[in-house]
Structures are given as C-alpha cells and as structure tokens.
Backbone bond lengths (Angstrom), bond angles and torsions (degrees), N, CA, C in turn:
res aa  C-N    CA-C-N  psi(-1)  N-CA   C-N-CA  omega(-1)  CA-C   N-CA-C  phi
1 M - - - 1.461 - - 1.515 111.04 -
2 Y 1.404 114.81 -46.15 1.469 118.58 -178.82 1.522 111.46 -67.27
3 K 1.375 115.29 -31.24 1.459 119.19 177.45 1.520 110.42 -64.01
4 N 1.310 115.10 -41.85 1.474 118.69 -179.98 1.514 111.31 -63.37
5 V 1.319 116.11 -40.48 1.458 119.93 179.47 1.511 110.22 -64.28
6 F 1.326 117.49 -39.68 1.463 122.59 -179.31 1.527 110.59 -64.70
7 I 1.337 114.18 -43.29 1.477 118.50 -180.00 1.515 110.99 -62.94
8 L 1.325 117.03 -40.61 1.473 120.81 178.40 1.512 111.18 -63.64
9 C 1.326 116.29 -37.22 1.465 119.84 178.64 1.520 110.74 -64.58
10 L 1.358 114.82 -42.09 1.467 118.61 178.67 1.525 111.83 -63.10
11 L 1.319 115.92 -42.45 1.468 120.22 179.28 1.527 111.63 -61.10
12 S 1.318 114.76 -39.84 1.469 118.49 178.83 1.505 111.48 -66.55
13 I 1.340 116.30 -32.99 1.469 120.02 178.70 1.515 110.19 -68.16
14 F 1.380 115.40 -45.07 1.467 119.60 177.59 1.517 111.06 -59.12
15 A 1.309 116.14 -41.99 1.467 120.23 -177.46 1.504 112.46 -65.54
16 S 1.306 116.66 -30.87 1.466 120.73 -178.64 1.505 113.16 -84.03
17 G 1.365 117.56 -0.82 1.472 119.83 174.02 1.510 113.06 94.32
18 Y 1.299 120.69 15.23 1.480 122.98 178.59 1.515 109.49 -103.91
19 T 1.385 116.41 155.28 1.475 123.15 179.66 1.510 110.44 -128.14
20 F 1.380 116.51 166.61 1.488 120.57 175.06 1.514 108.44 -136.71
21 S 1.351 114.68 159.03 1.469 120.20 -178.03 1.506 109.90 -80.14
22 D 1.375 117.21 147.66 1.452 120.85 -178.07 1.526 112.41 -93.65
23 A 1.349 117.90 5.70 1.476 121.72 178.28 1.512 110.09 -112.04
24 P 1.413 119.29 138.98 1.472 121.07 179.71 1.524 109.82 -75.97
25 D 1.311 117.28 156.91 1.473 122.01 177.94 1.530 109.20 -84.44
26 H 1.341 116.91 -169.33 1.464 121.51 -176.67 1.512 112.59 -64.80
27 S 1.280 115.72 -28.91 1.476 119.03 -179.13 1.503 112.50 -83.49
28 G 1.326 117.19 -1.45 1.446 120.55 179.24 1.504 114.68 86.95
29 H 1.322 117.44 7.47 1.470 121.39 178.72 1.524 110.29 -104.28
30 F 1.291 114.91 149.87 1.477 119.60 175.32 1.515 109.21 -76.76
31 Q 1.346 115.60 138.64 1.465 120.72 -178.47 1.527 109.24 -106.41
32 I 1.288 113.21 126.50 1.473 118.47 178.20 1.514 109.15 -86.34
33 I 1.350 115.87 119.55 1.482 120.87 179.17 1.528 107.34 -102.04
34 I 1.285 114.27 118.20 1.475 119.43 -177.78 1.518 108.94 -83.35
35 K 1.307 115.38 116.32 1.465 122.11 175.72 1.516 109.41 -128.09
36 Q 1.282 115.30 125.30 1.466 120.39 178.35 1.523 109.92 -91.69
37 D 1.297 116.86 141.02 1.470 121.97 179.16 1.521 109.53 -58.91
38 S 1.335 115.37 122.46 1.477 120.22 -175.78 1.520 113.42 -87.12
39 T 1.335 118.23 -1.06 1.459 120.16 -179.84 1.522 110.22 -69.81
40 P 1.304 116.97 118.03 1.490 118.03 -177.92 1.525 111.34 -68.92
41 P 1.296 115.97 145.00 1.475 118.86 179.13 1.529 110.97 -67.77
42 R 1.312 116.21 146.71 1.464 120.74 178.42 1.523 110.22 -80.52
43 K 1.319 113.68 138.85 1.455 119.15 179.31 1.518 109.52 -115.41
44 G 1.338 116.63 152.51 1.471 121.07 178.52 1.510 110.79 145.06
45 T 1.336 113.90 176.01 1.464 120.08 179.67 1.517 109.27 -118.91
46 V 1.280 115.58 147.21 1.461 122.25 179.99 1.524 108.64 -110.11
47 K 1.333 116.21 124.03 1.466 120.93 177.62 1.511 109.41 -95.22
48 V 1.279 116.25 126.25 1.454 121.76 -179.68 1.515 108.84 -107.96
49 K 1.332 117.58 119.73 1.470 121.61 178.41 1.505 110.46 -86.23
50 E 1.297 113.92 144.26 1.453 118.15 177.49 1.522 109.69 -71.81
51 I 1.330 115.18 140.60 1.460 120.54 -179.59 1.529 109.38 -69.46
52 G 1.319 114.83 134.52 1.467 118.72 175.52 1.516 114.01 90.70
53 T 1.325 118.31 -2.81 1.467 120.09 179.46 1.519 109.75 -100.35
54 R 1.299 117.09 148.43 1.454 122.93 178.99 1.516 109.92 -119.64
55 D 1.287 113.96 152.63 1.460 117.68 177.14 1.513 109.93 -69.46
56 K 1.301 115.43 123.24 1.464 119.76 179.41 1.519 109.56 -84.10
57 K 1.333 114.58 126.35 1.453 119.12 178.43 1.523 109.86 -72.26
58 K 1.267 114.23 133.63 1.457 118.91 179.68 1.523 109.45 -70.56
59 K 1.294 114.75 127.64 1.466 119.85 179.55 1.519 109.76 -75.05
60 R 1.295 113.57 132.62 1.456 117.63 178.59 1.520 109.83 -72.12
61 E 1.290 114.49 129.76 1.461 119.25 179.75 1.528 108.90 -75.36
62 K 1.335 114.28 124.35 1.460 119.77 179.38 1.520 110.35 -72.65
63 K 1.283 114.29 133.07 1.456 118.50 178.75 1.530 109.87 -70.80
64 K 1.297 115.40 127.71 1.463 119.72 179.52 1.523 109.85 -72.54
65 K 1.328 114.24 130.47 1.449 119.66 179.56 1.516 109.90 -71.28
66 E 1.309 114.96 128.30 1.457 120.05 179.12 1.526 109.31 -76.46
67 L 1.325 115.68 123.48 1.459 120.85 -178.70 1.512 110.83 -84.02
68 T 1.318 115.17 146.16 1.457 119.94 175.48 1.527 109.02 -78.26
69 A 1.317 115.46 167.83 1.463 119.96 179.85 1.525 111.46 -61.63
70 E 1.339 116.41 -35.79 1.469 120.35 179.17 1.514 111.20 -67.40
71 E 1.373 116.99 -40.84 1.460 120.75 179.54 1.522 111.72 -67.28
72 I 1.340 116.38 -38.34 1.467 120.50 177.61 1.521 110.30 -63.54
73 E 1.331 115.94 -44.07 1.470 119.95 -179.48 1.523 111.14 -67.07
74 L 1.350 116.54 -35.91 1.459 120.53 178.37 1.524 110.46 -65.75
75 N 1.337 117.55 -42.10 1.467 121.47 178.12 1.520 111.13 -63.41
76 Q 1.332 116.34 -40.52 1.464 120.25 178.06 1.523 110.78 -64.71
77 T 1.326 116.55 -40.18 1.470 121.11 178.71 1.521 110.32 -64.57
78 K 1.347 116.69 -42.58 1.466 120.70 178.71 1.522 111.00 -60.54
79 A 1.353 116.47 -43.52 1.465 120.30 -179.66 1.525 110.63 -64.29
80 W 1.329 116.33 -39.82 1.465 120.32 -179.70 1.522 110.52 -67.39
81 I 1.344 116.82 -41.58 1.467 121.25 179.42 1.525 110.18 -64.68
82 K 1.343 116.16 -41.62 1.464 120.51 179.65 1.524 110.98 -60.81
83 M 1.351 116.14 -42.10 1.459 120.38 179.33 1.525 110.85 -63.65
84 K 1.350 116.67 -45.21 1.463 120.64 -179.73 1.524 111.37 -66.09
85 T 1.337 116.55 -36.29 1.467 120.39 179.13 1.522 111.15 -64.81
86 E 1.330 116.01 -43.10 1.465 120.53 178.86 1.523 111.19 -64.67
87 E 1.336 116.58 -39.99 1.466 120.10 177.34 1.525 110.65 -63.27
88 G 1.342 115.87 -41.51 1.462 119.98 179.16 1.519 112.19 -64.86
89 K 1.338 116.27 -41.04 1.462 120.53 178.77 1.524 111.00 -63.09
90 A 1.341 116.41 -42.10 1.466 120.65 -179.93 1.528 110.60 -64.38
91 L 1.351 115.98 -39.83 1.463 120.04 179.87 1.526 111.05 -67.45
92 R 1.333 116.57 -43.85 1.467 119.38 179.13 1.523 112.18 -64.74
93 K 1.312 115.99 -37.02 1.464 120.02 178.18 1.522 110.48 -64.40
94 K 1.332 115.71 -40.62 1.462 120.27 179.36 1.524 110.65 -64.62
95 E 1.336 116.34 -42.89 1.466 120.60 179.12 1.531 111.35 -65.83
96 R 1.321 116.42 -38.79 1.458 120.38 -179.92 1.525 111.46 -65.99
97 L 1.317 116.36 -41.44 1.466 120.33 178.30 1.519 111.00 -65.05
98 A 1.349 115.67 -36.71 1.461 119.54 179.63 1.528 111.32 -67.38
99 S 1.352 115.32 -40.73 1.463 118.69 -179.91 1.530 111.58 -71.23
100 D 1.326 116.50 -33.56 1.465 120.50 179.23 1.523 112.10 -67.39
101 S 1.328 114.94 -31.48 1.464 118.59 -179.81 1.531 111.92 -72.96
102 K 1.344 116.89 -24.43 1.466 120.52 -179.22 1.530 112.09 -84.41
103 K 1.320 114.77 -39.85 1.473 117.93 -178.48 1.515 110.91 -146.01
104 K 1.307 116.01 152.59 1.454 121.25 178.52 1.524 109.04 -87.34
105 R 1.264 113.39 147.38 1.465 117.68 179.26 1.530 110.09 -70.24
106 K 1.316 114.84 137.16 1.461 119.91 178.91 1.524 109.59 -86.73
107 T 1.295 116.04 133.68 1.468 120.38 178.30 1.519 109.39 -89.79
108 K 1.303 115.82 137.14 1.463 120.73 -179.60 1.531 110.45 -76.19
109 E 1.332 114.81 139.20 1.460 119.18 176.91 1.526 109.72 -71.75
110 N 1.331 113.37 146.91 1.463 120.83 179.42 1.534 111.78 55.48
111 S 1.299 116.21 36.60 1.463 120.04 -179.94 1.523 109.90 -71.96
112 T 1.297 115.81 149.35 1.460 121.14 179.49 1.521 109.78 -101.75
113 S 1.327 114.72 167.38 1.462 120.04 179.95 1.520 111.73 -94.11
114 L 1.341 117.03 12.51 1.453 120.43 -179.42 1.518 110.95 -74.13
115 S 1.322 115.27 144.30 1.461 120.32 175.99 1.530 108.11 -78.90
116 P 1.345 118.61 163.34 1.473 120.46 178.04 1.522 112.31 -55.08
117 E 1.338 116.62 -38.43 1.465 120.07 -179.69 1.526 110.74 -65.42
118 E 1.349 116.91 -41.95 1.467 120.84 -179.73 1.525 110.82 -66.99
119 E 1.341 117.23 -37.90 1.460 120.81 177.87 1.524 110.65 -62.13
120 L 1.358 115.91 -40.14 1.455 119.93 179.14 1.523 111.04 -64.96
121 R 1.326 115.81 -37.83 1.458 119.56 -179.90 1.541 110.88 -67.12
122 V 1.335 116.26 -37.04 1.467 120.02 177.39 1.523 109.97 -65.51
123 L 1.351 116.13 -42.76 1.467 120.34 179.05 1.525 111.18 -63.03
124 S 1.342 116.70 -36.05 1.466 120.00 -176.98 1.526 111.99 -65.77
125 K 1.324 117.17 -22.04 1.456 121.27 -179.17 1.528 112.49 -87.70
126 T 1.327 116.71 -10.27 1.464 120.50 -179.01 1.525 109.95 -95.77
127 K 1.315 115.69 154.55 1.451 119.97 178.07 1.522 109.60 -76.58
128 N 1.316 114.95 125.33 1.460 119.87 -177.44 1.521 108.12 -147.36
129 T 1.290 115.91 142.13 1.464 119.69 -179.00 1.521 111.32 -66.38
130 E 1.340 117.00 -26.70 1.467 120.22 -179.80 1.527 109.14 -89.69
131 G 1.323 116.24 57.87 1.457 120.67 -178.14 1.513 113.38 -64.02
132 K 1.337 117.27 -23.35 1.451 121.12 -178.45 1.525 112.33 -63.96
133 K 1.304 116.99 -26.58 1.454 120.46 -175.26 1.525 112.47 -91.39
134 M 1.318 117.45 1.23 1.455 120.51 -178.04 1.523 110.76 -86.98
135 I 1.325 114.30 173.52 1.459 119.38 -175.63 1.522 111.63 -66.83
136 H 1.320 117.22 -40.70 1.453 121.68 179.81 1.534 109.50 -124.11
137 P 1.324 118.30 86.23 1.463 120.80 179.47 1.530 111.41 -56.52
138 A 1.321 115.55 140.59 1.465 120.18 -175.23 1.520 112.50 -68.68
139 E 1.358 116.85 -27.43 1.458 119.51 -173.46 1.527 113.96 -91.64
140 V 1.340 117.77 10.27 1.462 120.54 -179.27 1.533 110.39 -67.97
141 N 1.356 116.50 131.25 1.467 122.11 -179.63 1.530 110.14 -91.32
142 S 1.271 117.85 54.31 1.470 126.20 177.12 1.528 114.09 19.46
143 C 1.336 116.80 -106.52 1.470 120.31 -172.79 1.521 113.50 -114.42
144 N 1.306 118.26 32.17 1.459 120.98 178.22 1.528 110.05 -79.46
145 Y 1.339 115.87 131.48 1.469 120.66 -179.40 1.527 110.49 -85.71
146 S 1.331 115.36 136.59 1.461 119.54 174.23 1.523 110.24 -88.90
147 F 1.328 117.05 -22.49 1.470 120.77 174.80 1.528 109.50 -153.38
148 D 1.315 114.75 149.14 1.467 123.48 177.17 1.520 106.31 -151.02
149 V 1.330 116.22 93.04 1.466 121.07 -172.71 1.527 110.59 -127.01
150 T 1.342 115.21 156.40 1.469 122.06 176.47 1.523 108.75 -124.38
151 D 1.319 115.61 128.11 1.465 120.84 -179.70 1.531 109.97 -69.07
152 E 1.341 116.62 130.06 1.465 121.03 -176.45 1.523 112.33 -67.20
153 F 1.324 117.39 -32.02 1.468 120.52 -175.11 1.528 112.27 -88.62
154 T 1.330 117.17 -44.41 1.470 120.72 -176.29 1.520 112.95 -92.12
155 G 1.343 116.70 -22.53 1.463 120.26 -178.23 1.515 113.44 77.25
156 I 1.340 116.93 9.24 1.462 121.43 -179.04 1.529 109.68 -83.15
157 R 1.320 115.66 129.46 1.455 121.25 179.49 1.532 109.31 -94.16
158 K 1.321 116.52 136.51 1.462 121.93 178.81 1.521 109.83 -126.27
159 T 1.321 115.47 132.40 1.460 120.95 178.34 1.522 109.32 -128.45
160 G 1.324 116.37 149.36 1.465 121.08 179.94 1.514 111.17 -150.11
161 L 1.315 116.75 147.14 1.464 122.09 -179.89 1.528 110.40 -85.20
162 Y 1.335 114.57 170.29 1.464 119.28 173.91 1.525 108.81 -72.48
163 A 1.331 115.56 147.00 1.471 120.22 179.01 1.525 109.71 -67.25
164 R 1.321 115.69 142.48 1.466 122.02 178.26 1.520 108.80 -134.14
165 H 1.318 117.13 163.10 1.453 121.56 -178.43 1.532 110.43 -60.52
166 F 1.315 115.55 132.48 1.461 121.63 -179.71 1.531 110.40 -108.81
167 F 1.338 116.14 -58.44 1.463 120.45 177.01 1.522 109.21 -159.53
168 S 1.310 116.39 165.49 1.469 122.13 176.86 1.528 108.97 -150.06
169 Y 1.333 114.81 158.53 1.471 119.02 -176.57 1.524 109.68 -157.07
170 T 1.331 114.40 137.13 1.463 121.17 174.80 1.532 108.70 -137.56
171 P 1.318 118.79 119.04 1.474 120.27 176.29 1.526 110.38 -60.42
172 K 1.312 117.28 145.89 1.470 121.46 -177.63 1.529 111.89 -57.56
173 K 1.329 116.52 -38.00 1.470 119.14 -177.56 1.530 112.38 -70.86
174 Y 1.372 116.59 -15.56 1.462 120.28 178.49 1.526 112.50 -92.86
175 R 1.337 117.35 -13.20 1.450 121.09 -172.95 1.531 112.99 -61.81
176 K 1.314 116.92 -35.17 1.473 119.24 -179.08 1.524 112.18 -70.38
177 F 1.355 116.97 -19.15 1.468 120.14 178.82 1.529 111.63 -94.38
178 I 1.337 115.65 -23.27 1.462 120.13 -178.32 1.534 108.48 -109.82
179 Q 1.314 116.48 105.12 1.459 121.28 -176.01 1.518 111.23 -81.82
180 T 1.312 117.35 -37.76 1.468 121.56 179.67 1.523 109.37 -126.91
181 G 1.313 115.67 150.71 1.459 119.62 178.92 1.526 111.71 78.18
182 D 1.305 116.17 -166.46 1.457 122.56 -179.11 1.520 110.87 -131.65
183 F 1.305 115.53 159.01 1.471 121.20 179.28 1.528 110.33 -67.89
184 I 1.320 116.55 -41.88 1.471 121.67 176.94 1.533 107.96 -121.46
185 R 1.305 115.77 129.00 1.466 120.56 -179.75 1.527 108.67 -135.65
186 C 1.322 116.40 135.80 1.469 119.80 -177.87 1.522 110.74 -132.48
187 E 1.317 115.45 131.43 1.456 122.41 172.70 1.526 108.43 -111.95
188 G 1.325 115.75 153.05 1.459 118.49 -179.15 1.505 112.27 -153.09
189 F 1.334 115.69 162.78 1.471 121.03 177.66 1.524 108.95 -159.64
190 L 1.322 115.71 157.28 1.457 122.17 177.56 1.522 110.17 -94.84
191 S 1.330 115.33 149.88 1.461 121.27 174.70 1.528 108.44 -137.86
192 K 1.341 115.06 158.99 1.464 119.54 -177.12 1.522 110.28 -146.06
193 S 1.348 115.29 146.25 1.460 120.59 175.71 1.524 108.85 -106.50
194 S 1.332 116.56 163.60 1.459 120.80 -179.25 1.526 112.09 -67.79
195 K 1.333 117.63 -12.80 1.465 121.90 176.21 1.523 111.90 -80.59
196 G 1.337 116.54 -9.57 1.462 120.34 178.32 1.513 114.55 101.36
197 S 1.327 117.85 -7.63 1.466 120.04 179.25 1.523 110.23 -76.73
198 M 1.336 116.38 144.10 1.455 122.13 -178.92 1.520 110.31 -127.13
199 A 1.328 115.55 156.89 1.457 120.79 -178.92 1.519 110.42 -143.98
200 L 1.330 115.43 151.08 1.465 122.31 172.76 1.523 106.88 -105.72
201 N 1.318 115.68 120.02 1.471 121.57 -176.66 1.525 109.07 -107.87
202 I 1.334 116.72 136.15 1.467 120.17 -178.87 1.527 110.87 -127.53
203 N 1.325 114.40 147.95 1.466 123.54 169.62 1.523 106.28 -119.78
204 L 1.314 116.66 108.49 1.461 122.15 -175.31 1.525 109.95 -105.80
205 Y 1.347 116.08 124.09 1.463 121.46 -178.55 1.528 109.50 -115.63
206 I 1.328 117.13 129.66 1.465 122.57 176.99 1.529 107.81 -122.46
207 S 1.315 115.94 126.37 1.475 120.81 -174.96 1.520 111.91 -78.67
208 S 1.303 116.00 59.55 1.467 120.60 178.04 1.526 109.17 -164.82
209 R 1.318 116.44 133.09 1.459 120.74 176.00 1.520 111.24 -73.00
210 E 1.331 116.25 -22.72 1.473 121.12 -177.36 1.528 112.69 -82.90
211 A 1.338 116.93 -7.12 1.470 119.99 -176.73 1.528 111.79 -62.42
212 R 1.326 116.65 -30.03 1.469 119.36 -179.37 1.520 111.74 -63.07
213 Y 1.347 116.31 -26.96 1.468 119.64 178.34 1.529 111.12 -86.29
214 K 1.327 116.20 -30.66 1.459 120.28 -179.24 1.537 111.92 -76.96
215 F 1.342 116.48 -40.42 1.461 120.73 -177.85 1.523 112.54 -95.70
216 G 1.333 116.22 -36.50 1.463 119.86 -175.33 1.520 110.90 82.01
217 N 1.315 116.87 -175.67 1.458 121.37 178.11 1.528 110.59 -80.48
218 I 1.327 115.76 172.54 1.464 121.67 170.69 1.524 106.18 -102.13
219 K 1.312 116.51 110.06 1.462 120.98 -175.45 1.524 111.86 -72.68
220 K 1.337 115.19 162.02 1.460 120.43 175.70 1.533 110.02 -60.87
221 R 1.329 115.84 146.20 1.473 123.05 179.40 1.531 112.46 61.38
222 S 1.325 115.68 32.91 1.469 120.05 174.77 1.527 108.76 -90.92
223 P 1.331 117.95 143.03 1.459 119.84 -176.31 1.520 114.02 -90.84
224 M 1.322 114.84 155.83 1.459 123.85 163.99 1.531 105.52 -119.12
225 I 1.321 116.73 126.84 1.458 120.53 179.70 1.517 108.76 -105.64
226 I 1.333 115.90 124.51 1.463 121.49 177.75 1.524 108.48 -103.71
227 Y 1.326 116.08 121.58 1.467 121.73 176.84 1.532 107.98 -102.60
228 T 1.322 116.54 129.80 1.458 120.97 -177.16 1.534 110.94 -102.44
229 M 1.341 115.27 168.79 1.465 121.00 -177.70 1.524 112.40 -68.26
230 D 1.340 117.96 -19.79 1.467 120.68 178.23 1.531 111.93 -96.29
231 N 1.348 115.16 26.56 1.472 122.62 173.52 1.528 113.49 61.50
232 K 1.319 116.20 38.15 1.459 120.35 173.97 1.516 108.58 -115.66
233 E 1.322 115.12 158.05 1.462 118.66 179.08 1.529 109.97 -131.97
234 F 1.328 114.81 144.06 1.458 121.95 -179.34 1.523 108.17 -128.43
235 I 1.324 115.60 136.97 1.464 120.79 -177.34 1.521 109.54 -108.45
236 L 1.333 115.27 121.47 1.455 122.65 175.40 1.524 107.46 -107.24
237 M 1.329 117.00 150.74 1.460 120.11 -175.99 1.523 110.63 -126.38
238 T 1.348 115.14 137.67 1.455 119.20 173.74 1.521 108.52 -99.65
239 Y 1.334 116.48 128.39 1.462 120.19 -177.64 1.529 112.14 -98.52
240 Q 1.322 116.64 -7.30 1.466 120.62 178.92 1.524 112.40 -111.89
241 G 1.336 116.11 -27.81 1.460 119.31 -177.73 1.517 110.85 76.38
242 A 1.325 116.17 -171.37 1.471 120.80 179.33 1.517 109.62 -154.69
243 E 1.304 114.86 137.57 1.466 120.50 177.96 1.526 109.21 -95.56
244 A 1.309 115.72 137.12 1.466 120.54 177.94 1.530 109.17 -68.84
245 K 1.345 115.79 121.96 1.456 120.78 -180.00 1.527 109.99 -112.22
246 T 1.308 116.19 141.78 1.465 121.17 178.03 1.526 109.35 -100.07
247 I 1.328 115.75 116.62 1.463 121.68 178.15 1.525 107.68 -123.60
248 G 1.318 116.44 109.25 1.469 120.85 -175.36 1.521 109.53 63.80
249 Q 1.329 116.90 -123.26 1.458 121.93 178.56 1.535 112.11 -98.60
250 N 1.307 116.48 9.74 1.456 121.17 -175.63 1.527 112.22 -112.21
251 T 1.337 114.88 152.62 1.463 122.39 169.76 1.521 107.10 -106.52
252 V 1.331 116.28 128.42 1.464 120.82 -172.38 1.524 110.62 -122.31
253 Y 1.336 115.18 136.87 1.469 122.34 173.63 1.527 108.16 -121.39
254 Q 1.320 117.14 131.22 1.457 122.79 173.67 1.527 107.37 -122.00
255 C 1.323 115.25 113.04 1.463 119.31 -170.95 1.522 111.12 -139.35
256 S 1.327 115.56 147.12 1.465 121.83 179.42 1.530 109.38 -119.75
257 Y 1.350 116.22 131.69 1.464 122.36 -178.19 1.522 110.28 -117.83
258 A 1.325 116.72 124.06 1.466 121.75 179.90 1.529 110.51 -73.92
259 I 1.339 115.81 137.51 1.463 121.65 178.43 1.528 108.37 -100.48
260 N 1.315 117.09 129.10 1.462 120.50 177.48 1.531 109.59 -62.95
261 K 1.330 116.55 134.25 1.467 120.51 -178.70 1.526 111.67 -59.78
262 S 1.340 116.49 -31.74 1.471 120.26 -179.14 1.524 112.15 -71.27
263 D 1.350 117.09 -16.38 1.471 120.90 -178.59 1.521 113.47 -96.60
264 I 1.316 117.38 -13.83 1.467 120.80 -173.96 1.527 111.54 -59.30
265 K 1.327 117.01 -45.80 1.466 121.05 -177.84 1.524 111.43 -60.34
266 K 1.327 117.52 -38.66 1.469 121.47 -179.10 1.527 110.86 -74.61
267 L 1.328 116.93 -40.50 1.459 120.60 -178.74 1.528 112.53 -66.59
268 K 1.334 116.71 -25.24 1.463 120.27 178.92 1.530 111.77 -61.49
269 K 1.341 116.21 -24.79 1.459 120.38 -176.07 1.525 112.16 -114.16
270 S 1.332 117.81 7.73 1.467 120.76 -173.58 1.521 111.89 -103.86
271 E 1.324 116.19 132.48 1.465 121.94 175.23 1.529 108.75 -86.38
272 T 1.314 115.27 132.68 1.460 120.40 -176.25 1.522 110.90 -81.65
273 D 1.322 116.21 129.17 1.466 121.85 -179.74 1.530 110.94 -99.26
274 R 1.321 116.43 -51.65 1.467 121.09 178.35 1.519 109.01 -159.20
275 I 1.325 115.63 166.27 1.462 120.37 177.36 1.525 109.39 -131.99
276 K 1.313 114.19 160.62 1.462 120.26 177.85 1.528 107.91 -133.20
277 L 1.322 116.08 125.47 1.457 122.31 -179.27 1.526 110.15 -109.47
278 R 1.321 114.95 141.98 1.467 118.71 177.68 1.519 109.88 -103.12
279 F 1.315 114.92 115.72 1.459 121.73 175.23 1.532 108.74 -99.62
280 E 1.303 114.08 176.68 1.469 119.59 179.83 1.526 111.33 -62.55
281 E 1.339 116.58 -31.41 1.467 121.16 -177.85 1.527 112.96 -96.39
282 G 1.339 118.24 4.70 1.459 119.64 177.29 1.518 112.60 133.93
283 F 1.322 116.03 -174.73 1.458 122.13 -178.16 1.522 111.32 -86.67
284 Q 1.343 115.28 147.59 1.459 122.88 172.86 1.525 107.79 -131.18
285 S 1.326 117.05 131.31 1.452 121.80 -177.50 1.528 110.19 -109.92
286 F 1.348 116.77 140.34 1.456 121.88 -178.25 1.528 109.98 -135.29
287 D 1.322 116.64 136.18 1.468 121.43 175.62 1.527 109.29 -78.68
288 V 1.319 116.04 143.73 1.465 122.02 179.22 1.527 108.53 -115.73
289 Y 1.349 116.33 121.72 1.459 120.68 179.17 1.531 112.14 -96.54
290 Y 1.321 115.55 -17.25 1.462 119.84 175.48 1.537 106.32 -85.99
291 L 1.336 116.32 82.26 1.464 122.37 -171.74 1.528 113.01 -61.39
292 D 1.329 116.55 -34.57 1.462 120.99 -176.14 1.527 112.27 -94.64
293 F 1.299 117.19 26.60 1.463 121.72 -178.37 1.522 111.42 -54.91
294 L 1.314 117.85 -45.80 1.464 121.95 -179.36 1.532 111.42 -85.14
295 I 1.327 116.51 -38.75 1.467 120.89 -178.01 1.528 111.05 -59.03
296 D 1.341 117.24 -36.43 1.462 121.37 -178.39 1.527 112.58 -71.97
297 Q 1.342 117.71 -24.02 1.462 120.12 -172.48 1.528 114.91 -97.02
298 F 1.317 117.31 -34.17 1.474 119.57 -176.38 1.534 113.48 -56.68
299 P 1.357 119.60 -42.22 1.475 118.74 -179.78 1.514 114.72 -60.61
300 C 1.336 117.55 -20.87 1.460 120.93 -179.58 1.523 112.35 -64.52
301 F 1.331 117.24 -21.32 1.475 121.28 -178.02 1.517 112.38 -101.96
302 D 1.333 117.36 3.67 1.470 121.06 178.60 1.516 112.06 -92.83
303 K 1.314 116.34 -2.76 1.476 119.95 -177.36 1.521 110.60 -77.99
C-alpha cells in the first residue's frame, strides 16, 4: 500500500516538471533535487477562421469624376426640364380625362390605318405648294458650305452649311391676316470645327415687332430640347444666347446651340418630331415636319 502511495507521489512530481538524482547521498538515502522547467511559456493570440468562409477582397473605390461647371449646370437643367415635363404630362392627362368624360371621341369616316409618320411620308411624295413642310424640301442645297474658314491665331477650321427651312407656325386666329408665309419661321443649319465640336444654328423670324416683349431674349446657357420620333429627347445648350433684334416689321433671333459629342451618333439616325426653345419669358414648343432635318446634314461632315 505504502509503495503505491510512493509511486503516485513520484508520478505527480514528474508531471509537475521536477526531477530527482539517481545517486544516494552519504546517508544512503536518495535526495530529491527540485528543478523547475526553465522553458518559458509561449505568449500570443490564436486566430481561428470560420470554416467555409473566404477572405473578401476589398473593392477598390472608384474615384468620382469631377464635373465642370458647365456639366453641373447641364445636369441641373436636365433635372429641371424633366420635372416640368412630368408636370405637363400629368396636367395634359388630367385635361384629356376630363374631356373624355364629357364627350366621346368622334371617329373619322374612311380612316386609314397609317401612323402619323407614314401619313407625312405619303404627303412628302405628293406635289404640294407647301414643300417646305415636307420631309425632303425640294429647295434644300444638300451639302453646300456657306462658309469654310480657318482662324489665323488658333488654327481651328470652321465649316457650316447653308441655312434651310426647319419649322414654321401660324396660329389659326392669325391666318386671316397673313395671306402668305407664316407668323413664325425658322431656318437652321449645322456647323463643325476641326476639334470635332458641332452646333445647330438657327435664324428665327417672328412677324411682329412686339414679339421681343412677349418672348424676351434668349439668355446664355438656355436649352433647346429636340424630341425625336422614337420618343427620345436631346438637350442642346447655347453658351452665348441671342438678343431679340427688330428688323423692319419682324423680330429676329440668331442663336447657336452646342451639340453634345455623345449625342451626335444617335442624332445622325433620329427623325425630328418637335423642338422646345427656352426664351426669357418661358418655353415655346414647335412641331417639325421636316423629319430628316438633321439626318440630311450630318453626312456632309463625314467626307
């Protein structure tokens, strides 16, 4: 029994890191020499990863492109136009629903299944005295340049086509007073610089000296909105504006609108439906019957 107890004591000593000498001392007894393990304990922390998880790569944050003052103003103008357009659509929808509730729409006898665009194309193929309002006016001077100049100081070359009919408008109540021509008439043409920038230039004539007070001037950074037949819209900006000038009995505006380079490719294939101009006193919208006004001119600058 005592032997077993002694053996257990020795085992506990070994386990605790102590040793004893294997030689007896002078008295014939074994001497226990207490020695503590000198190995220093390891220090540190152990990180345990969860099974099945992977290190997620940190996504590089894209540097935000700093916008120029012109781009910021253009974005603000687009947002404002979008808001006004939505308000106008809501108002027109409300008016249409109100009118529909009062009376039913009358269907025209012998009506055709042609769309408005197809009807215009059929009209353009017929002989009509109002050739200016057709898709391909007969008097258009295709790709003839009205100017081709190079700046002596900058070396930039500028070319521009001859002005052609863009759109015209006469209110019904004015028709009995105006026997020939239109109350509002607009001519336009494209121009291009050797740097690749393009512009739409317009000459707007209004048969009234008082129009300058009714419409006001065209301020700097005013937009022109082009609506196409495929329900898209493009915003052009004038950086110089135009002052209303009185020439004889007419009020005349001469204005140039810059075309965004990113829109040129799309406009080359887009038929123009209508445009909206911003004057000092507000927006004015005009229908365009010369659908290929832009399509006919862009190829002239690809030569």
